[in-house]
N, C-alpha and C positions, 0 to 999 in steps of 0.2 A: 410211556401212557402213563398216568399213574392211576391207581383204582379209587373208586370213588367209594369210603364205607357205606352199608348198606343202609344203616342208619342215615345220612346225610343227603339220601337218594328220595329217600321217604319224603325228608322235612326240603329240599326241591321243592318236588312236586307238591306235596301239601298249599308252601307259597303260590307256586303257578295258579294252582287251583283258588286260594282266597284273591289272586292278583284278579284272575279273570271274573270271578265273580263280583269284585268292589267294581270293575268295568263294564261289565252288564246293567251293578246296580246305579248306576249316572244316566243311562240312559242316551241316548244316540247324540245329543247337543255335545255330550264333555266327553264324548265315546272317539277314541283319535282310529281307532280302530273301525266301526260304524262306514257307513259309506257316504261319500260327499256326493254332492253337487259336480257336475261335468269343471264349471265355471265360475265365476262370482262376479257382478259386474260393481266395479268401482269408478263413481266420478264417469259415470257411463260409459267405458273402455271396459271391453271384455279382458277378464283376467285368470287363464288357465292354470291349473294345477302341474305342479312339475312333471307328472304321471302323465296327462294328455298331449300328446304331438302340438308341436307349436309350430307354423311359418310363418317366417316374416313379410309383412305387407310387402306387395310393389309399388315402387314409388312412383305420384305422376308425373309423366315428363311433355312437359303442356308444347307442341310446336313451337315452327319456328324460333329462331336464332337471334342471339346477343344483338341489338344494336350496336353500331362504330360505335357511339357515346359512350355503350356500357364496359366497354373491354380497354386494356393498359394501353395507353399511349405508349410508338416505340419508336425509334429514334436510328437514324443512320450512321452509322461509325467512319468518318471519312478520314482519311491521309490527303495531307499536301505536298506537293513536289518541294525540296527546296537543292540549293546544290550545294550542300558541307559532306552529307550525309551517301556512302557510296552503297550502288542499286546490291553490292554482294551483300551488305552489313544490309539494310533495309530486307533483302529477302530472308535472313537468319531469324530480324528482330516479329517476321510474319511467323514462320516457321517454327517460332521458339512461341511463341505466345500465340495463336491462334491454331496448332496442333496440326498447321497446314503441309502436305505435300511439300516438295523443290517445285514442281506443276504452279503448282496454282498459286505458291509463295512468287515465282517471279512471272503471272502474267499482273498480278497485281499492281506489282512492282511496275512493271513495263509501263502499267494504264497510268501507275502516278505519274513516271520515268517526260511522258509521252504526249501524254492530255495536263496535266498539271494535277488530277487529284481521283480518288478510284473509294469510290463507294464496299467499305470492308464486310461489313456484318452489318444486319438489324433485328433490334433489341431493344429488350426494354430499357427504360429511365437509368435501373441501377445501374446495369452489367453494360450500356453503354459508355458512363462515365469510366466506369472502370475501367475498358480498353482506352479509351481517351487514355484517361491516367497512365497508364501503363506505356503508351504506346509515347507521350511523352518524358518517360524519365528515360525512356533507350533515344532522348535528345529528338524525336519524327515529330513536327506538325501534325496533329489532328484533331477534331472538333466533333462536334457529336449537332448531329440537325432530326429535327421533327420531322417522320413519316406523313408527307399529307397528302 
């Protein structure tokens, strides 16, 4: 640490004293060191200063749920039976596309084989359309129907 010469220390003390006198002469209005009010009103809202603790107001939650019309419509993705694809192939596609284990994929495959169709998933419009297109890429017959 370098030592400050004696004459420099005196000069710094003198400048600080002059600045303090200048601040006091400006009065409390221009004195940034003077006490400020706790908060100000801007457009009817109370605006706290940074030094004042601040808490975020809690949102008002109205009771009741959204109506059925306000919710996004959902669709069933349905896979239909066809005489072309092997049961092992259909099981493989279900496992790969939906990430199901073998047991769940075989359950839906048997449903398709025995009943002629199986409801695979219930999704929003875009996701359901994606699944239908993916199933069709694998040459499976698939459609989407709105949930009633």
